[in-house]
N, C-alpha and C positions, 0 to 999 in steps of 0.2 A: 604798710605799716602793721601791718600784721602780723607779722616774725614775735618781734616781743608781748605778744597778745595770747592771752589762754581766750578761749573761745568758752564761752558759758550758758543758760538756757536762761530765758527771761524768769520764769517761774523760780530758780533759786535766788534773784536779786533782791528780795526782800531779807533773805537769812544772811546777809553781809553786811557791816559793818563799815561807817564812811568817815575819816576824820573830815573835820571841820575846814582846813585848809586847802587852798586852792593849788590843782596840780598845773596850773597855768600863771604867767608872770607878765608877759609880756602883752602891752595893750594894743598889738594886734592881733594876737593868737586871743586876746580876749572876744573880742570884735567879731574874728574869724569865726568862734566857735560858737556865737548868740546866730548870727547866719545860716550858719550850719543848720543849728538847732529848730529856725522859724522854717526854713525850705525842707525841715524832715516832719516837722508839725504840717505843710502845706501839704507834702504828697502823701504822709498817713492819711489825711480827710479827704483829700479829695480825689487820689490815685488809690490807696490802700495800698499804698507802697511801703515796701520796708527798707531799714537803713540800717545800716553799722554802725554803732554807738562805741567807740572805742574809753574805759576810763579805768579808775582805780579807783580802789577797796585799800584797807588796811593791809591787806596784804598781799595783793600784787596788780597787774594792770589787765584789764579782762574786754572781752570784746562780745557785744552782743547783737543779735542781729532780730527785727524787731519792728513794730509799726509804733509810730509816737502817736499817740495820743491829746498829749497835752503841754504846754510849758506855762510854768509860771515863773517868777518873779526867782526863785530858789531849787526848784526840780521840774525833771523831766516825766511826764507820764506815759509811761506806756500798756499796754493791752493787761487784760485781768488786772491792775489794778496796783503794779509794780513799778515802783518809782526810783532814782538815780539823784543823785543832787548835783545840780549843773556845774557847782565848782568843782566836783573831781573828773569832769569829764572832759577830755582831749582834742576828739575831734568827731565827730558826725557828716557820715556819708554814704 
């Protein structure tokens, strides 16, 4: 999956613009995303493990490797206060 995604540092995420539309449409993909984010949260909080998050801003597809500190109904909260809207995430693992 890395081939089409540009690697970005988590410190730069706060400077990105995110459209309101969801990058996923299929119900199975949406359910898988929720499951993967829950797993990423558990890994981040229990084992302090990093997760790769594949997402898209208004310009291009990106990937960040970071620790997930929190998940709300709309956002994934990363270390140092960065966040990514859940509707812009393709996968995380």
